[in-house]
Phi, psi and omega in degrees: 000153182289148186243101180234113182283354181257293179204145175271054181241151189229164188262165166254135174238114183279133180263168175253160185215161172273182187296139185294152182287165183299317183287325177294321184301309182304320182289326176296321179294317186290337174288314193267351174276348172283120182261345178283151182299144180243133181294126186293146179196124170268134173253131173257099193257358186131185347301144184285153179141154179195152169281095175258136191236350179207169192208149169207154175253134181219128173042043182082346181262157180259136168240138167239152175228146182193211187292333182254025179081218185257147166230145188242136176239138174240015181233029172083020179096006183283316174227158184221152180223146175306140190220141164093159172206159177101359172281145184281347180216159175283343191267092176265121185253345178216145170219143180206137178244138185220103178063234182264009180248136172252131177253144174230133175260119185254129187298133182069006187236339183097210190264127178233160177224158186222133176260000181228053172062036168094001180298313180226152188222155171218165185281142165279184181279082181288338178295326188287346175252014180082019180053074175288143174259350185219105177277108184264349176194143165230133177205186174211175177248011179111336181230308188265151177276135177241131189226126170258142180201177180298333182267352175140202181244136181234156170238139171232133179257354186233038176062031177091018175279310180231162184224145178238137181284144184257027173084189188252119166240179180308162172304148181052062182289157179264215189287141174258150178224136178248146185202118176062026183091350175261163180240136174232146181218138177271163171275126189219213176064228181282358173271161171284150177311132179215245192281160178258147184229138182231146179223140174245005182237044177055040172092357185294319177230150174224146182232149172288134184250051184270000194293103174111355175275167173288169179294330179231075190282340177059054186280124177245345184206148175228145182220161174216146178259017183104329178238315186257167173249140174238122174247138190240124177214223179287333171239175174256134184232146180237137171237131174250011175231046180056035172096000180292320179221160190231141169239134183285133184253310183279157181253338184244129190277156164282145180298325181225142185279155182289146173237331179247137176203161172215169176234137178224097188067244187252013179242143174242129183251143190214155169216142167279178178251164182125173180254354177215154183059028185293129177258137174241121194221151179236139169231120183272134186309123181096346186288160175260359177219147162293148173258122179287124180250005188297319182313132181094351184246148175287145183284067186202185195312128156265144169239342171194154167224134190210162172240157179254182185292338184281356187095349178297151179238133182253151170218138181258126175224124175049044175074001180260144177254128175244143186238135174237126173255012180229044174067029176100347182294320173232154177228147180236136177278124179297117173256143183059037186290335183097003178275103190267084183220016182283145175266106186251129179245345183215155183217150179221127184233136175213106185050246177266359180274120178234132173238136180233145171233146176201210189293325181281349188121231182217138177246148178229142176228133176250014181229044175062025180082020178278324173228160184225159174225130175281134181244350179203131174231069186289142173292143176049036178232126173253120184274109190253350182205152182220144181211133179232132174221110190063233176267002175262130174239133180249140185231131176260120182240168177294344177255359182138197184260131172247136184237130168252135179258003185235041178068026173090019177284316183234152180219152180287165175274334179262139169293162189259327176237118184275065172219159182290123187235154187222331196207150179236159168206159175220147181168148178064023176084003179243151171248142188234148175223134179235158184178220183222147175235121177049039178083008187239147179296144186209150169221138174252148181228139183229135172254000176239041171076019174095016174284313172227161188226146171235155184292128178227058190240358180303118178108343176284143191279162175273166184052054184204168178218146169274129185257327181206159178224153179214126175250134182234043176100274171277340189244152169228143183243142179233129178265133192235134166251132183231168173272197183302329189260001178253161176256112178281179179123207187246126182243150188228140177215149164286132186307324179269358181282184182255344187217180188238154177231146173281126183232081180232035175298116178097358173214045182292138179081011186251140177278136177270115195253338180189152181240159167204151176231133187208119175058040180088343175273153172247127177255139169228129175279150180222184175269020172207057180077206191244136179234159187226142182233135173247009178236039184054042178081002176300317174223155183225149174224142181291147185226117174092108183290329184297342177250013172300129178080006188259136173279125181264125182271319185205158171235152175208163178247126176240103190067234181258013181257155179255130179237139189237127173267120184226171172297351182247011177122199184249132179228159179231134175253110187269154180302145173065029170235163189238007176214166191265154174242130183283123177239035181290317172046239187268017175297124184304150186298122179179140171294125171284125189257335183210153179233155171192152166209170184208169182289144185072006178253133184274355193241161155258126184252143175238122171267133189238152177276088175099012175223029179052212180259133176249143174235158179218138177303137177301334187285349179246011175271096176062034184305313184288333177284337185247006169288144184296149175291149189302337175289350178244120174233132183233153177200152355277162182215105019284155187239136172271317187227293182244135175258127179256144181246135185295172183282354180292342181239028171302162190076033183291140173259325177217151169234128180236133169249136175239147172272181186290353171272352182095353188281137181283129184240342174210149180216128184228122183264007189287126184297143176056042176279144180244353188205159173214140190271118184242020187290339178273003182278145179281166178300140178157190179252135188222160173244136168267126176241132181255120179253127173230163182297348185247356178173180173221140178227153181225149174208146184268149168215162184251129169257107186287000000 
């Protein structure tokens, strides 16, 4: 998981685009001329991938569980779809089937059960196990359920309604296995796979069962064929006396012990743990050696390895699922699998080009997010911000700055600036990037498009981090999250000056997490809702009681609406309203961390923590809130050159035109204006806002 001591929120960086294509313009007109309510619907289109950590077979289908919940496959693992409801968390760490009951270990929540193949779930009696937060093993003896967890080892004879303790073994026991009335348990959890423990009195007492094993055997998995036990560590060991003594079978040890394993017939597959030198191996029943299967696989984290009924073997590495149909000799990465489980923190949209960054690196789409290709997967790098200028794309990461010179197709391995970065802004001929350096808030400035950078941090606090930036012409704002010794809030600087000042009147003590600018107002998301300023940040006032006390991850502008991504979902603030409307609707459960839309693109995108990228047609984003009131009529619509306003709003003070990203593209200050010349606008959909001393009205129009 990414490590950010301030806030796990990321910015949206809008791109620029040229005139939309004729076909896109036609589609846009069809979308926005509709004035009746449209059913809201979020689409989760990728990028695909998930941290899967467990597998079970139910009624001929495969289930995997992991950081994004459950996924089900009915075609042997080729495609997957989200499955099940009723689990208290998306992080499923163990699955096991016993008869008609499917059991799941849920991180921080305990043990759950399902009687309908994982479709619906209910809690087992976790209190009887001391309310465990880490289920380290689920198995059975053919009749009873055996559970290992951070609070001990337990048996249930009634499908999880009651539990009996199986005595004391070392902390964090691993998987238990039963054979001939005896029990064995490996050491697991936070410890490396290690010793074996054995009980012959149903868990009342336990003894180390290492007779015949190496001094450091590293036992990570146990299997039985009904009479014998096989233990897998650096070597393979067999016991014919229920674990009392062991015989070493292999002659050459593995460098690292296995942690993840599965059995397919007479073949056993394993992987070690870690981010380097990860071993993937196979042991065939009766063989004297492990077989190395790592070639063709990335040398990085494994989270599970499992097989299907057809004998194929799958391994999950760095959120990607690899499949082998030839016993692990060759591997193929599964593309478009349907597993929506990537952690995405940042978005960039420019016409049909969409780039997203997250924990796995960077993905790129050239069809408005319908399909994705991974273009960078840097180790230990969380991509938190993206910026595009022409064909140059910059990525702010936890390890520094990355630059692509071909529109985000290819990326270097090493960062350009070795500090933790989170956000970009551009204005006044300068490009800014903010983050933290040695634990202190920092901003860097470039006047050559990001080739060279200078420090621009004077006045920013120590023990803090810059979470977002906003440039408004002559001013630049930094949203800062701070630790105990730093001052959080909003900092302001003139773009050409040398330092920053804290401007937090009205929002003292709150972290500034995200910015947006809409119709002359500056909005800032905080860890306690959204605040607004109409005086360039000199003072702030809370806007919208529905988000009071809520952590805001990002802000974006759609037409004249402000949209907020929060820990409680996605909300919209329409013009002339004082509270937020929830438009989370059918977004899959996950924190939306970033929002974006762009010129020439028909969607609002949400980057999520563990559910990849979701998109939603702009025609469904607050449509009822932003359709013009009946008192404002404009014609013609679509319009080629001059747009006329009816007499109901005579006495106009200002006319302002925004594009669909919220960017102001025209401004007319004529009093009593009845029309505005829009002939210079490129094709697209726009919002005309009429500002008077006694009110504000907005209406959409189309420029074909």
